[in-house]
VOVEXBA-812709 format. One record per residue (C-alpha): residue in three letters; x, y, z; residue number from 0. Coordinates in nm, 3 decimals. Each point is the difference from the previous one (the first is absolute). Layout:
N
 code       x       y       z pos
  Ala       X       Y       Z NUM
...
This chain:
554
 code       x       y       z pos
  Met   3.329   4.935  -1.790   0
  Thr   0.171   0.177   0.294   1
  Arg  -0.032  -0.129   0.355   2
  Phe  -0.183   0.324   0.086   3
  Arg  -0.265  -0.064  -0.265   4
  Leu  -0.034  -0.358   0.115   5
  Leu  -0.043   0.104   0.362   6
  Cys  -0.264   0.255  -0.097   7
  His  -0.172  -0.270  -0.198   8
  Ile  -0.020  -0.211   0.315   9
  Leu  -0.118   0.277   0.230  10
  Phe  -0.282   0.123  -0.221  11
  Phe  -0.112  -0.323  -0.162  12
  Ile  -0.246  -0.220   0.187  13
  Ile  -0.123  -0.313  -0.169  14
  Ala  -0.374  -0.045   0.024  15
  Thr  -0.127  -0.349   0.067  16
  Thr  -0.360   0.095  -0.077  17
  Thr  -0.111  -0.100  -0.348  18
  Thr  -0.289   0.106  -0.221  19
  Glu  -0.158  -0.281  -0.198  20
  Asn  -0.148   0.005  -0.352  21
  Val   0.225   0.247  -0.181  22
  Gly  -0.107  -0.071  -0.358  23
  Leu   0.225   0.011  -0.308  24
  Gln  -0.101  -0.068  -0.360  25
  Thr   0.245  -0.236  -0.171  26
  Gln  -0.002  -0.199  -0.323  27
  Gln  -0.092  -0.306   0.210  28
  Gly  -0.295   0.180   0.159  29
  Ile  -0.053   0.209   0.313  30
  Ile   0.231  -0.091   0.285  31
  Tyr  -0.069   0.110   0.357  32
  Gly   0.298   0.046   0.232  33
  Arg   0.048   0.140   0.346  34
  Gln   0.155   0.336   0.078  35
  Thr   0.247   0.077   0.278  36
  Gln   0.149   0.338   0.085  37
  Asn   0.289  -0.066  -0.237  38
  Ser  -0.122  -0.249  -0.260  39
  Ile  -0.278  -0.178  -0.177  40
  Glu   0.037  -0.378   0.035  41
  Tyr  -0.136  -0.237  -0.264  42
  Leu   0.042  -0.342   0.156  43
  Gly  -0.051  -0.358  -0.112  44
  Ile  -0.006   0.051  -0.378  45
  Gln   0.028  -0.338  -0.172  46
  Tyr   0.252   0.026  -0.282  47
  Ala  -0.010  -0.365  -0.115  48
  Lys  -0.171  -0.334   0.055  49
  Val   0.180  -0.317   0.103  50
  Ile  -0.015  -0.351  -0.138  51
  Arg   0.247  -0.224   0.182  52
  Trp   0.334  -0.011  -0.179  53
  Lys  -0.104   0.203  -0.299  54
  Pro   0.099   0.356  -0.092  55
  Pro  -0.234   0.256   0.160  56
  Ile  -0.310   0.105  -0.193  57
  Asp   0.028   0.377  -0.036  58
  Leu  -0.296   0.212   0.109  59
  Ala   0.144   0.334  -0.113  60
  Ser  -0.267   0.045  -0.267  61
  Glu  -0.292  -0.149   0.195  62
  Ile  -0.294   0.216   0.107  63
  Phe  -0.086  -0.010   0.370  64
  Pro  -0.303  -0.221   0.076  65
  Asn  -0.313   0.217  -0.030  66
  Gly   0.224   0.284  -0.114  67
  Ser   0.133   0.095   0.343  68
  Phe   0.223  -0.126   0.281  69
  Gln   0.031   0.073   0.373  70
  Ala   0.378   0.018   0.052  71
  Thr  -0.005   0.064   0.372  72
  Ser   0.154  -0.322   0.138  73
  Phe   0.296  -0.220  -0.087  74
  Gly  -0.038  -0.312  -0.211  75
  Pro   0.106  -0.339   0.140  76
  Cys   0.365  -0.098   0.032  77
  Cys   0.155  -0.282  -0.198  78
  Pro   0.004  -0.341   0.176  79
  Gln   0.310  -0.066   0.209  80
  Pro   0.115  -0.211   0.293  81
  Ser  -0.054   0.139   0.348  82
  Ser   0.270   0.232   0.135  83
  Asp   0.049   0.260   0.271  84
  Ala  -0.135   0.271  -0.232  85
  Tyr  -0.359   0.122   0.014  86
  Ile  -0.145  -0.106  -0.335  87
  Pro  -0.370   0.082  -0.052  88
  Lys  -0.248  -0.215  -0.193  89
  Gln   0.157  -0.223  -0.267  90
  Asp  -0.140  -0.125  -0.330  91
  Glu   0.147  -0.133  -0.323  92
  Gln  -0.174   0.287  -0.181  93
  Cys   0.246   0.240   0.155  94
  Leu   0.135   0.217  -0.280  95
  Tyr  -0.098   0.341   0.132  96
  Leu   0.166   0.339   0.008  97
  Asn  -0.053   0.311   0.212  98
  Ile   0.035   0.360  -0.116  99
  Phe   0.093   0.279   0.242 100
  Lys  -0.045   0.334  -0.175 101
  Pro   0.107   0.331   0.157 102
  Ile  -0.262   0.271   0.016 103
  Val   0.090   0.251  -0.272 104
  Gln  -0.188   0.257  -0.203 105
  Ser  -0.212  -0.145  -0.279 106
  Asn   0.210   0.174  -0.266 107
  His   0.329  -0.132   0.137 108
  Ser   0.236  -0.159  -0.251 109
  Leu   0.020  -0.378  -0.010 110
  Leu   0.179  -0.147   0.302 111
  Pro   0.292  -0.246   0.011 112
  Val  -0.100  -0.351   0.104 113
  Phe   0.193  -0.198   0.263 114
  Val  -0.077  -0.374   0.014 115
  Trp   0.096  -0.204   0.308 116
  Ile   0.080  -0.372  -0.027 117
  His   0.009  -0.158   0.345 118
  Gly   0.255  -0.251   0.128 119
  Gly  -0.039  -0.331   0.177 120
  Gly   0.219  -0.242  -0.193 121
  His  -0.263  -0.040  -0.276 122
  Ala  -0.184  -0.208   0.260 123
  Leu  -0.150   0.243   0.252 124
  Gly  -0.137   0.352   0.018 125
  Cys  -0.286   0.215  -0.123 126
  Ser  -0.064   0.361  -0.094 127
  Ser  -0.242   0.031   0.293 128
  Gln   0.204  -0.183   0.264 129
  Ser   0.067   0.105   0.361 130
  Ile  -0.183   0.222   0.248 131
  Pro   0.070   0.291  -0.033 132
  Leu   0.010  -0.036  -0.380 133
  Arg   0.366  -0.056  -0.091 134
  Tyr  -0.008   0.120  -0.362 135
  Asn  -0.206   0.312   0.061 136
  Gly   0.001   0.214  -0.313 137
  Thr  -0.195   0.277   0.173 138
  Asn   0.275   0.035   0.261 139
  Met   0.265   0.026  -0.271 140
  Ile  -0.206   0.270  -0.172 141
  Ala  -0.052   0.185   0.328 142
  Tyr   0.374   0.023   0.066 143
  Ser   0.109   0.063  -0.361 144
  Pro   0.125   0.343  -0.109 145
  Pro  -0.318   0.203  -0.062 146
  Asp   0.130   0.120  -0.338 147
  Gln   0.052  -0.357  -0.129 148
  Pro  -0.331  -0.189   0.014 149
  Ala   0.010  -0.361  -0.122 150
  Ile  -0.248  -0.285  -0.022 151
  Ile   0.096  -0.305   0.208 152
  Ile  -0.123  -0.346  -0.107 153
  Thr   0.038  -0.328   0.189 154
  Ile  -0.072  -0.341  -0.153 155
  Asn  -0.052  -0.367   0.084 156
  Tyr   0.154  -0.283  -0.202 157
  Arg  -0.006  -0.379   0.019 158
  Leu   0.232  -0.167   0.250 159
  Gly   0.176  -0.328   0.072 160
  Val  -0.133  -0.314  -0.164 161
  Leu  -0.270   0.197  -0.184 162
  Ala   0.271   0.214  -0.161 163
  Asp   0.255  -0.266  -0.071 164
  Met  -0.107  -0.332  -0.159 165
  Tyr   0.212  -0.088  -0.306 166
  Leu  -0.133  -0.313  -0.173 167
  Lys   0.022  -0.141  -0.350 168
  Glu  -0.379  -0.035   0.010 169
  Leu  -0.038   0.374   0.066 170
  Ile   0.250   0.095  -0.269 171
  Glu  -0.185  -0.209  -0.257 172
  Glu  -0.348   0.110   0.109 173
  Asp  -0.007   0.324  -0.201 174
  Ser   0.189   0.029  -0.329 175
  Glu  -0.022   0.379   0.024 176
  Trp   0.179  -0.003   0.337 177
  Pro   0.263  -0.277  -0.006 178
  Ala   0.122   0.070   0.351 179
  Ala  -0.085  -0.061   0.363 180
  Gly   0.092   0.141   0.340 181
  Asn   0.091   0.363   0.068 182
  Tyr  -0.366   0.077   0.061 183
  Met   0.090   0.272   0.250 184
  Lys   0.189   0.186  -0.274 185
  Leu  -0.290  -0.045  -0.242 186
  Asp  -0.234   0.146   0.263 187
  Met   0.225   0.302   0.047 188
  Leu  -0.001   0.066  -0.373 189
  Ser  -0.377  -0.034  -0.007 190
  Ala  -0.028   0.263   0.275 191
  Leu   0.232   0.230  -0.195 192
  Arg  -0.211  -0.046  -0.314 193
  Trp  -0.310   0.097   0.200 194
  Ile   0.185   0.310   0.122 195
  Lys   0.118   0.085  -0.352 196
  Lys  -0.355  -0.010  -0.132 197
  Asn  -0.197   0.149   0.289 198
  Ile   0.211   0.221   0.225 199
  Gln  -0.060   0.318  -0.199 200
  Asp  -0.364  -0.016   0.115 201
  Tyr   0.134   0.042   0.355 202
  Gly   0.227   0.290  -0.094 203
  Gly   0.314  -0.211  -0.051 204
  Asp   0.257   0.018  -0.277 205
  Ser   0.016  -0.342  -0.167 206
  Asn   0.335   0.099  -0.154 207
  Asn   0.158   0.077   0.336 208
  Val  -0.028  -0.319   0.204 209
  Ala   0.264  -0.099   0.256 210
  Leu   0.024  -0.325   0.197 211
  Phe   0.131  -0.047   0.351 212
  Gly   0.021  -0.321   0.193 213
  Glu   0.178  -0.169   0.289 214
  Ser   0.156  -0.347   0.033 215
  Ala  -0.189  -0.222  -0.249 216
  Gly  -0.162   0.319  -0.124 217
  Gly   0.345   0.157  -0.038 218
  Leu   0.110  -0.304  -0.200 219
  Ser  -0.312   0.023  -0.215 220
  Val   0.033   0.365  -0.101 221
  Ile   0.343  -0.079  -0.150 222
  Asn  -0.109  -0.333  -0.151 223
  Leu  -0.282   0.161  -0.193 224
  Gly   0.255   0.174  -0.221 225
  Ala   0.104  -0.344  -0.130 226
  Val  -0.340  -0.161  -0.063 227
  Lys  -0.217  -0.013  -0.309 228
  Gly  -0.265   0.271  -0.028 229
  Ser   0.129   0.258   0.249 230
  Ala   0.112   0.270  -0.245 231
  Asn  -0.166   0.341   0.036 232
  Leu  -0.190  -0.093   0.317 233
  Tyr   0.233   0.186   0.240 234
  Arg   0.315   0.207  -0.017 235
  Thr   0.160  -0.012   0.347 236
  Ala   0.055  -0.266   0.268 237
  Ile   0.114   0.025   0.362 238
  Ser   0.124  -0.332   0.142 239
  Glu   0.016  -0.002   0.379 240
  Ser   0.205  -0.297   0.124 241
  Gly  -0.092  -0.221  -0.295 242
  Leu  -0.047  -0.357   0.128 243
  Gly   0.314  -0.198  -0.082 244
  Ser   0.063   0.281  -0.252 245
  Pro  -0.077   0.004  -0.373 246
  Gly   0.376   0.009  -0.054 247
  Thr   0.064  -0.363   0.094 248
  Tyr  -0.092  -0.333  -0.157 249
  Ser  -0.104  -0.146   0.337 250
  Ser  -0.316   0.215   0.001 251
  Tyr  -0.140  -0.205  -0.290 252
  Asn  -0.096  -0.355  -0.091 253
  Asn   0.089  -0.157  -0.330 254
  Met  -0.258  -0.203  -0.189 255
  Ser   0.133  -0.337   0.115 256
  Asn  -0.016   0.091   0.367 257
  Ala  -0.346   0.152  -0.036 258
  Leu  -0.133  -0.298  -0.195 259
  Asn   0.136  -0.258   0.242 260
  Tyr  -0.144   0.171   0.305 261
  Ser  -0.337   0.068  -0.161 262
  Asn  -0.024  -0.368  -0.100 263
  Ser   0.074  -0.095   0.360 264
  Val  -0.290   0.222   0.112 265
  Val  -0.227  -0.183  -0.245 266
  Gln   0.112  -0.332   0.144 267
  Arg  -0.061   0.110   0.359 268
  Leu  -0.350   0.108  -0.104 269
  Asn  -0.056  -0.350  -0.150 270
  Cys  -0.075   0.168  -0.332 271
  Ser   0.249  -0.186  -0.219 272
  Ser  -0.145  -0.130  -0.327 273
  Asp   0.103  -0.070  -0.359 274
  Val  -0.297   0.206  -0.113 275
  Lys   0.077   0.373   0.001 276
  Glu  -0.359   0.106   0.061 277
  Asn  -0.025  -0.224   0.304 278
  Val   0.311   0.153   0.158 279
  Leu  -0.123   0.356  -0.053 280
  Ser  -0.351  -0.077   0.119 281
  Cys   0.135  -0.166   0.314 282
  Ile   0.236   0.277   0.105 283
  Arg  -0.253   0.272  -0.082 284
  Asn  -0.258  -0.171   0.218 285
  Ser   0.238  -0.057   0.291 286
  Ser  -0.074   0.200   0.315 287
  Ile   0.218   0.294   0.098 288
  Glu   0.101  -0.185   0.317 289
  Asp   0.114  -0.304  -0.198 290
  Leu   0.193   0.222  -0.241 291
  Phe   0.183   0.175   0.285 292
  Lys   0.087  -0.336   0.156 293
  Ala   0.124  -0.149  -0.328 294
  Tyr   0.203   0.310  -0.086 295
  Gly   0.167   0.010   0.340 296
  Asn   0.257   0.264   0.088 297
  Arg   0.143   0.040  -0.347 298
  Ala   0.136   0.346  -0.078 299
  Thr  -0.217   0.143  -0.277 300
  Lys   0.237   0.138  -0.263 301
  Pro  -0.042   0.134  -0.354 302
  Ile   0.065  -0.258  -0.271 303
  Ile   0.235   0.069  -0.290 304
  Asp  -0.210  -0.168  -0.269 305
  Asn   0.138   0.105  -0.343 306
  Tyr  -0.333   0.159  -0.088 307
  Phe  -0.167   0.245   0.239 308
  Phe   0.312   0.048   0.216 309
  Pro   0.281  -0.108  -0.236 310
  Leu   0.307   0.126   0.189 311
  Tyr   0.062   0.112   0.355 312
  Pro   0.077   0.375   0.016 313
  Pro   0.384   0.002  -0.028 314
  Leu  -0.017  -0.227  -0.305 315
  Ala  -0.292   0.194  -0.145 316
  Ile   0.212   0.314   0.029 317
  Lys   0.297  -0.174  -0.162 318
  Asn  -0.223  -0.129  -0.279 319
  Gly  -0.159   0.339  -0.062 320
  Thr  -0.352  -0.116   0.091 321
  Tyr  -0.039   0.187   0.330 322
  Asn  -0.208   0.320  -0.014 323
  Lys   0.273   0.261  -0.033 324
  Asp  -0.244   0.292   0.028 325
  Leu  -0.055  -0.049   0.373 326
  Ser   0.140   0.207   0.285 327
  Leu   0.102  -0.233   0.283 328
  Ile   0.050   0.074   0.370 329
  Met   0.132  -0.286   0.213 330
  Gly   0.118  -0.035   0.357 331
  Asn  -0.032  -0.172   0.335 332
  Asn   0.003   0.053   0.376 333
  Asp   0.315  -0.004   0.210 334
  Tyr  -0.099  -0.297   0.216 335
  Glu  -0.200  -0.223  -0.234 336
  Asp   0.154  -0.286   0.196 337
  Pro   0.039   0.127   0.359 338
  Ile   0.271  -0.255   0.069 339
  Cys   0.177   0.183   0.280 340
  Phe  -0.329   0.028   0.188 341
  Gln  -0.084  -0.366  -0.054 342
  Gln   0.351  -0.143   0.051 343
  Pro   0.197   0.266   0.190 344
  Asp   0.272  -0.243   0.107 345
  Met   0.065  -0.145  -0.347 346
  Asn   0.351  -0.141  -0.039 347
  Phe   0.189  -0.126  -0.306 348
  Asn  -0.161  -0.344   0.003 349
  Asp  -0.348   0.150   0.036 350
  Ala   0.073   0.237  -0.288 351
  Val   0.113  -0.282  -0.229 352
  Ser  -0.304  -0.208   0.093 353
  Leu  -0.244   0.280  -0.087 354
  Leu   0.177   0.089  -0.323 355
  Thr   0.002  -0.366  -0.106 356
  Gln  -0.378  -0.010   0.037 357
  Ser  -0.039   0.309  -0.215 358
  Ile   0.274  -0.037  -0.260 359
  Gly   0.095  -0.368  -0.006 360
  Tyr   0.300  -0.196   0.123 361
  Lys   0.180   0.014  -0.335 362
  Trp   0.062   0.373   0.021 363
  Ile   0.087   0.032   0.369 364
  Pro   0.383  -0.014  -0.034 365
  Met  -0.013   0.281  -0.258 366
  Ile  -0.241   0.204   0.214 367
  Val   0.211  -0.049   0.316 368
  Asn   0.313   0.111  -0.182 369
  His  -0.158   0.290  -0.191 370
  Tyr  -0.168   0.153   0.305 371
  His   0.273  -0.094   0.254 372
  Ile  -0.249  -0.177   0.224 373
  Asn   0.284  -0.192   0.171 374
  Asn   0.079   0.319   0.186 375
  Cys  -0.352   0.077   0.116 376
  Ser  -0.083   0.051   0.368 377
  Ser  -0.296  -0.083   0.222 378
  Asp   0.071   0.310   0.210 379
  Pro  -0.301   0.238  -0.019 380
  Asn   0.243   0.294   0.003 381
  Ala   0.199  -0.125  -0.297 382
  Asn  -0.216   0.198  -0.248 383
  Ile   0.132  -0.060  -0.355 384
  Thr   0.177  -0.326   0.095 385
  Arg  -0.301  -0.135   0.190 386
  Cys  -0.105  -0.334  -0.150 387
  Cys  -0.373   0.070  -0.010 388
  Asn   0.053   0.337  -0.168 389
  Ile   0.231  -0.146  -0.264 390
  Val  -0.258  -0.269  -0.076 391
  Arg  -0.277   0.263  -0.018 392
  Leu   0.195   0.197  -0.260 393
  Ile   0.087  -0.315  -0.198 394
  Leu  -0.364  -0.099  -0.020 395
  Met  -0.094   0.356  -0.099 396
  Asp   0.256  -0.024  -0.281 397
  Lys  -0.143  -0.334  -0.110 398
  Thr  -0.368   0.081   0.026 399
  Phe  -0.016   0.367  -0.095 400
  Asp   0.298   0.219  -0.084 401
  Cys   0.182  -0.227  -0.245 402
  Asn  -0.327  -0.075  -0.174 403
  Val  -0.091   0.366  -0.038 404
  Arg   0.343   0.066  -0.148 405
  Arg  -0.033  -0.304  -0.228 406
  Leu  -0.325   0.134  -0.144 407
  Tyr   0.107   0.363  -0.023 408
  Asn   0.345  -0.073  -0.140 409
  Gly  -0.160  -0.233  -0.253 410
  Leu  -0.223   0.286  -0.118 411
  Tyr   0.303   0.227  -0.031 412
  Leu   0.192  -0.261  -0.196 413
  Lys  -0.294  -0.061  -0.234 414
  Tyr  -0.125   0.353  -0.058 415
  Gly   0.293   0.223   0.094 416
  Pro  -0.054   0.378   0.021 417
  Glu  -0.378  -0.036  -0.013 418
  Tyr   0.010  -0.124   0.358 419
  Glu   0.201   0.298   0.119 420
  Asn  -0.314   0.212  -0.023 421
  Asn  -0.166  -0.032   0.340 422
  Lys  -0.156  -0.345  -0.040 423
  Leu   0.168  -0.211   0.270 424
  Phe   0.008   0.072   0.373 425
  Trp   0.126  -0.198   0.301 426
  Tyr  -0.068   0.041   0.371 427
  His   0.062  -0.143   0.346 428
  Leu  -0.251   0.073   0.275 429
  Asn   0.034   0.004   0.377 430
  Cys  -0.285   0.055   0.247 431
  His  -0.083  -0.046   0.367 432
  Pro  -0.350  -0.153   0.020 433
  Glu  -0.147   0.007   0.349 434
  Cys  -0.372   0.047  -0.070 435
  Pro  -0.166  -0.242  -0.046 436
  Val   0.219  -0.210   0.229 437
  Val   0.227  -0.236  -0.195 438
  Pro   0.213  -0.295   0.122 439
  Asp   0.330   0.178  -0.067 440
  Lys  -0.091   0.349   0.116 441
  Gly   0.166   0.277  -0.198 442
  Val   0.155  -0.235  -0.259 443
  Cys  -0.069   0.063  -0.371 444
  Glu  -0.081  -0.354  -0.109 445
  His  -0.159  -0.140  -0.314 446
  Ala  -0.324   0.192  -0.072 447
  Ser   0.061   0.258   0.275 448
  Glu  -0.006   0.283  -0.255 449
  Ile  -0.361  -0.065  -0.108 450
  Ala  -0.151   0.192   0.291 451
  Tyr   0.207   0.305  -0.093 452
  Val  -0.074  -0.031  -0.373 453
  Phe  -0.376   0.006   0.067 454
  Gly   0.015   0.224   0.307 455
  Thr  -0.200  -0.265   0.182 456
  Ile   0.048  -0.121   0.357 457
  Ser  -0.060  -0.366  -0.074 458
  Ser   0.196  -0.320  -0.048 459
  Trp  -0.032  -0.338  -0.170 460
  Asp  -0.158  -0.159   0.306 461
  Ser  -0.205   0.297   0.126 462
  Val  -0.344  -0.133   0.091 463
  Gly  -0.158   0.296   0.181 464
  Pro   0.036   0.367   0.085 465
  Val   0.355   0.100   0.093 466
  Asn   0.042   0.155   0.345 467
  Cys   0.305   0.207  -0.089 468
  Thr   0.086   0.297  -0.220 469
  Trp   0.302   0.120  -0.196 470
  Asp   0.211   0.284   0.125 471
  Asn   0.065   0.300  -0.225 472
  Gln   0.333  -0.141  -0.119 473
  Ser  -0.166  -0.320  -0.125 474
  Arg  -0.272   0.195  -0.179 475
  Ile   0.252   0.234  -0.161 476
  Phe   0.209  -0.299  -0.109 477
  Ser  -0.307  -0.166  -0.152 478
  Asn  -0.103   0.319  -0.178 479
  Glu   0.344   0.038  -0.154 480
  Ile  -0.016  -0.355  -0.137 481
  Ile  -0.350   0.061  -0.134 482
  Ala   0.121   0.321  -0.167 483
  His   0.271  -0.194  -0.187 484
  Trp  -0.236  -0.286  -0.094 485
  Ile  -0.272   0.238  -0.125 486
  Asn   0.256   0.196  -0.200 487
  Ile   0.108  -0.329  -0.157 488
  Ala  -0.361  -0.077  -0.089 489
  Thr  -0.042   0.349  -0.147 490
  Thr   0.327   0.051  -0.188 491
  Gly   0.168  -0.341  -0.019 492
  Arg   0.282   0.105   0.230 493
  Pro   0.049   0.092   0.369 494
  Leu   0.062   0.351   0.131 495
  Ser   0.317   0.172  -0.116 496
  Gln   0.231  -0.088   0.291 497
  Trp  -0.026  -0.369  -0.095 498
  Pro   0.257  -0.061  -0.278 499
  Asp  -0.050  -0.243  -0.282 500
  Tyr   0.196  -0.327  -0.002 501
  Asp   0.351   0.014  -0.142 502
  Pro   0.199  -0.326  -0.011 503
  Ser   0.328   0.187   0.011 504
  Thr  -0.071   0.167   0.335 505
  Ser  -0.219  -0.266   0.168 506
  Lys  -0.210   0.228   0.218 507
  Tyr  -0.337  -0.072   0.156 508
  Phe  -0.240   0.246   0.164 509
  Tyr  -0.019  -0.049   0.375 510
  Ile  -0.348   0.049   0.146 511
  Thr   0.019   0.027   0.378 512
  Pro  -0.163   0.201   0.280 513
  Asp   0.342   0.051   0.160 514
  Gln   0.128   0.258  -0.250 515
  Asp  -0.095   0.178  -0.320 516
  Phe  -0.057  -0.242  -0.286 517
  Ser   0.318  -0.004  -0.207 518
  Pro   0.211  -0.204  -0.245 519
  Met   0.241  -0.253   0.150 520
  Thr   0.288  -0.188  -0.161 521
  Trp  -0.039  -0.378  -0.033 522
  Asn   0.346  -0.155   0.032 523
  Arg  -0.064  -0.373  -0.009 524
  Asn   0.078  -0.258  -0.269 525
  Cys  -0.233  -0.235  -0.187 526
  Ser   0.254  -0.219  -0.180 527
  Val  -0.075  -0.311   0.210 528
  Phe  -0.376   0.029  -0.040 529
  Asp   0.029   0.073  -0.372 530
  Gln   0.195  -0.326  -0.033 531
  Ile  -0.263  -0.188   0.202 532
  Glu  -0.273   0.156  -0.213 533
  Glu   0.160  -0.092  -0.330 534
  Glu   0.037  -0.364   0.100 535
  Gly  -0.349  -0.009   0.147 536
  Val  -0.152   0.141  -0.319 537
  Lys   0.165  -0.270  -0.209 538
  Glu  -0.119  -0.274   0.235 539
  Thr  -0.354   0.138   0.017 540
  Phe  -0.064   0.125  -0.352 541
  Gly   0.256  -0.192  -0.209 542
  Asn   0.351   0.044  -0.132 543
  Asn  -0.117   0.222  -0.284 544
  Ser  -0.095   0.278   0.244 545
  Tyr   0.149   0.336  -0.068 546
  Ser   0.277   0.128   0.226 547
  Ile  -0.145   0.209   0.279 548
  Lys   0.311   0.150   0.157 549
  Gly  -0.084   0.335   0.152 550
  Thr   0.333   0.178  -0.047 551
  Val  -0.011   0.313  -0.214 552
  Val   0.318   0.055  -0.195 553
């Protein structure tokens, strides 16, 4: 889409906030009533599964609506979570709901691509209906999409924190047909995708053209799903925005021993320990949400590599040939995920080593210092490429994002060869200058800053009321260009033509920035240190029999 078309789109497109209730649609589940806006019909709060604590979700994809009809005009409750600075509406354990935002098209229009959003929040926080104004507003994304590429947007809830995570022998042995525990957030996501597969055609969607997009924990999840049991044929494309900890590194996952030990400690803190399995399960299932949050503490909720549902983390699944090789993958991150130079502008060598030790570990610091020439770094704000805080920022971006993307993509090339030369892998970096709503580091493209531009929504994680500012034309044009690429990905499985596919021999990413035309850029850094750290970490975490996961393509 040209900048002229995008500008025209802005000037002549006004989003209506007025809605019309009770727009009826006959589906195989019964008549569903949504609400119509100028640009969409919204079907909100559709329950896709029922919850029993620490059991796989009970699918509702084939269930008839009570009394044969359903009023889908308001969001369902959010999943229980600790308090945070985000606006989270009503919460309830029965929280597995999805929301469908359908563009207004002619009744004889061909089936539409389906774009499913998985929110972030560290697997512990967040909701599809969070923030005021609504953060994940599918109607806004539709309104600012190219008019010749309509797509259905879907947002979902999934279980969080302690309710998504418990890994106990008692749970594993409870059901012989499901000898696993934990990973309930992933099971919920699959349940939502099964509902979509079965029902979305009733809403005008193409069940064979489903794409996922997610940020942070959601970005991690959309890549993880390619390695779990039961995900085949449910989607064909995934966009990972700043995947939390990255699916390319062992540290984003718990092994069974770690998960079991911590879950047992939660049981002890709840005073639920017993030699009788049924007593343990009854006790924890009857514990209050408040007691569960307190017993679980501040633990990072991570996926569990369990040898059954999630047998291998993605790089090893790729190496072993068990990762879904039919997927198109788009991965990237923001320029200032860690805004270190804004938080520690006077960082010197000692400060740099201290921060890197916290993130990487003391053992590797001498190698990191030598490899990245940190000894020569400067605290002078004018030093630019030799500035300590900037060197540390780039090191942590290597560790957390770029080297992990290359590890995954290069692994796919090594495993499947020429098949992955055919427009299936794409890599990006994104810069932005958020000023509205007001953010702590004004104009800095931090973690999650891109979400507003992806949805075309002036809202933030902690927005709790109407925003008293507006975007300028440049911000709206920038957002529309991102939406155009994302919608094209949902429609065709690849971005617009100026975005090249990934090639390990040239190491180029696509640079998305409001400061210039979007264009390919050469990546000239080196991952040898972090590949060595990864290989050792994989052996320590998953055992000495782990496959090699070096990311170098030869």
